[in-house]
C-alpha positions in Angstrom: -3.5 107.6 45.5 -3.9 107.5 50.1 -0.1 106.5 51.8 -1.4 103.0 53.7 1.4 101.4 56.5 2.5 99.4 54.1 2.7 101.4 50.8 6.2 103.7 49.2 5.1 106.9 48.0 5.3 108.1 44.6 6.0 111.6 43.9 2.5 112.9 44.7 2.4 111.6 47.8 5.9 113.0 48.4 4.4 116.3 47.5 2.0 116.1 50.0 4.2 115.4 52.6 6.6 118.8 51.5 2.9 120.4 51.8 2.1 119.6 54.7 5.9 120.0 56.5 5.3 123.7 55.1 2.2 124.0 56.8 3.5 123.0 60.1 6.6 125.4 59.7 4.3 127.9 59.3 2.1 127.2 62.9 5.3 127.8 64.7 7.3 130.6 62.9 7.0 132.4 66.1 7.8 129.6 67.8 11.2 128.8 65.9 11.8 132.1 65.8 12.2 133.4 70.0 14.8 130.0 70.1 16.7 132.0 67.8 19.8 132.7 69.5 22.9 130.6 67.3 24.8 131.7 65.6 23.5 134.9 65.5 20.6 136.5 67.8 18.0 138.0 65.2 15.4 135.7 65.4 14.1 135.1 62.5 14.9 131.3 62.4 11.2 130.3 61.7 10.8 132.7 59.1 13.4 131.8 57.6 12.6 127.8 57.2 8.9 128.4 55.8 10.3 131.1 53.7 12.1 128.7 52.2 10.1 125.7 52.3 7.4 128.4 50.8 9.2 128.3 47.8 10.5 124.9 47.3 5.9 124.1 47.8 5.9 126.9 45.3 8.0 124.8 42.4 6.0 121.4 42.9 1.9 123.1 43.3 1.4 122.7 40.3 2.7 119.2 39.3 1.0 115.8 38.9 3.9 114.2 38.1 3.9 110.6 40.3 7.7 110.0 40.2 9.8 110.9 43.8 12.6 111.8 41.5 11.1 115.1 39.6 9.2 115.6 42.4 12.0 115.7 44.6 14.5 117.6 42.1 11.9 120.7 41.5 11.5 121.0 45.1 15.3 121.3 46.2 15.4 124.0 43.0 13.0 125.7 44.2 14.6 125.9 48.2 17.7 126.5 46.6 16.2 129.4 44.5 13.9 130.6 47.5 16.4 129.5 50.8 16.8 132.6 53.5 19.7 132.8 56.2 21.7 130.4 57.4 18.6 127.9 58.9 17.5 128.3 55.2 20.2 127.3 53.2 21.5 124.5 55.0 16.9 123.3 54.9 17.4 124.1 50.9 20.6 121.7 50.8 19.1 119.0 52.7 16.6 118.9 50.5 18.7 118.3 47.7 20.6 115.6 49.2 17.4 113.9 49.3 16.8 115.0 46.0 20.0 113.1 44.4 19.7 110.4 46.5 16.0 109.9 44.1 17.4 110.2 41.1 15.6 107.7 38.3 13.3 106.7 41.0 9.7 106.6 40.8 8.4 105.3 44.3 10.2 105.8 47.8 10.9 103.2 50.2 11.7 102.7 53.6 14.8 102.1 53.2 15.5 104.9 49.8 14.2 107.2 52.7 17.0 106.2 55.1 19.5 107.0 52.2 17.9 110.8 51.0 18.3 111.2 54.7 21.9 109.5 54.7 22.5 111.6 51.7 21.0 115.0 52.9 22.4 114.7 56.5 26.1 114.1 54.2 25.2 117.2 51.7 24.1 119.7 55.1 27.6 119.2 56.9 29.6 120.0 53.4 27.2 123.1 53.3 29.0 125.0 56.5 33.0 125.6 56.4 32.5 124.4 60.6 30.3 122.3 61.7 28.8 123.0 64.9 26.8 120.3 67.2 23.8 121.1 69.1 22.0 122.5 65.7 19.8 121.4 62.4 23.4 119.4 61.3 23.1 117.1 64.8 19.0 117.1 64.1 19.2 115.7 60.0 22.2 113.2 60.8 19.6 112.1 64.0 17.1 111.6 61.5 19.1 109.7 59.0 20.5 107.5 62.1 17.5 106.6 63.2 15.8 105.9 59.2 18.8 103.4 58.9 18.1 101.7 62.3 14.6 101.3 61.2 14.8 100.6 58.0 17.3 98.0 58.8 14.7 96.2 60.4 12.0 95.7 58.0 9.8 98.8 59.1 6.8 100.1 56.8 7.4 103.6 55.3 5.2 105.0 58.2 7.1 103.6 61.3 10.2 104.4 59.9 8.9 108.5 59.5 7.4 108.0 62.7 11.1 106.8 64.5 12.8 110.0 62.2 10.4 111.8 64.2 11.1 110.0 67.8 14.9 110.9 67.2 15.3 114.5 66.5 12.2 115.3 69.2 14.7 113.4 71.6 18.2 115.5 69.6 16.0 118.5 70.1 15.7 118.6 73.8 19.5 117.4 73.8 20.7 120.4 72.0 21.2 123.0 75.5 23.6 120.3 76.0 25.7 120.5 73.2 25.9 124.3 72.7 26.8 126.0 76.0 24.7 129.5 74.4 22.0 127.5 74.1 21.6 126.5 77.7 22.6 130.3 79.0 20.0 131.1 76.8 17.0 128.4 78.3 16.2 127.2 74.9 17.2 124.7 72.2 18.3 125.0 69.0 15.8 126.9 66.4 17.1 125.2 63.2 17.0 121.9 65.2 13.1 122.5 65.9 12.2 123.9 63.1 13.4 120.8 61.0 11.3 118.4 63.7 8.4 120.7 62.7 9.4 120.0 58.8 9.8 115.8 60.2 6.5 116.3 61.8 4.5 117.4 58.8 5.9 115.2 56.4 4.3 112.3 59.2 1.1 113.8 59.3 0.4 114.0 56.5 1.8 109.9 55.3 -0.5 109.2 58.0 -2.9 111.0 57.1 -3.2 113.1 61.2 -3.9 116.5 59.7 -4.8 118.0 56.1 -2.3 119.5 54.3 -3.2 123.2 54.7 -3.6 124.9 57.6 -6.8 125.4 59.2 -8.2 129.1 59.5 -8.5 130.1 63.5 -11.7 131.9 64.0 -11.7 135.0 66.2 -13.3 135.4 69.3 -16.2 137.4 67.5 -17.2 134.5 64.7 -16.4 132.1 67.9 -19.6 134.3 69.2 -21.5 134.5 65.8 -21.9 130.9 65.3 -23.0 130.1 69.2 -25.7 133.0 68.2 -26.0 131.3 65.0 -26.0 128.1 66.5 -28.5 129.5 69.5 -31.1 130.9 67.2 -31.4 127.5 65.5 -32.5 125.8 68.4 -35.4 128.5 68.7 -36.5 128.2 65.4 -40.0 126.7 65.1 
């Protein structure tokens, strides 16, 4: 069912949101990889986060269940099984924390989302033996705080998600001020930026801003052929 501004999400809505989150990460793999300087400059954070989400989506792509509890649990299990690298493991635990909070829920309200992100933040911090601020951990905590603030004011689901995206975007910009190695390299944190794209993708699905699958980009050759075809059509009697 289409998600309008006041509706709660059911399992199929959540599935579409996760599929679009995966697509958004896929579009920005190279960008996120290029930001990867912490904890190890191996240039694979974008790839790892995308592959982890791809595994999560694969686990739910055939389901027709409408329960957010079942869909979130399946996605979390898929993410864990396919987690890649530090960022992928943390992302899988974010999904696990959200799923744990959604147990026995059929639908997801803005208040439920706030609780889910709080659980996700707590789970993510526990995953790391020595948590460092200015990373994906800071971003998920910011997401949790934004959702809680919005939901406490009675914001709709769409507005709550928009608040999360806005807060995470702002937090990403601030990561160099929290982590000197980022400032020295002149970049923001890769994991935090990846998480921003995760939430941005979810927002796009919830607000119907784009399709779940990325549109294929036409080559210059294909665009020229389209132009020639259009020209031919105008010349036909």
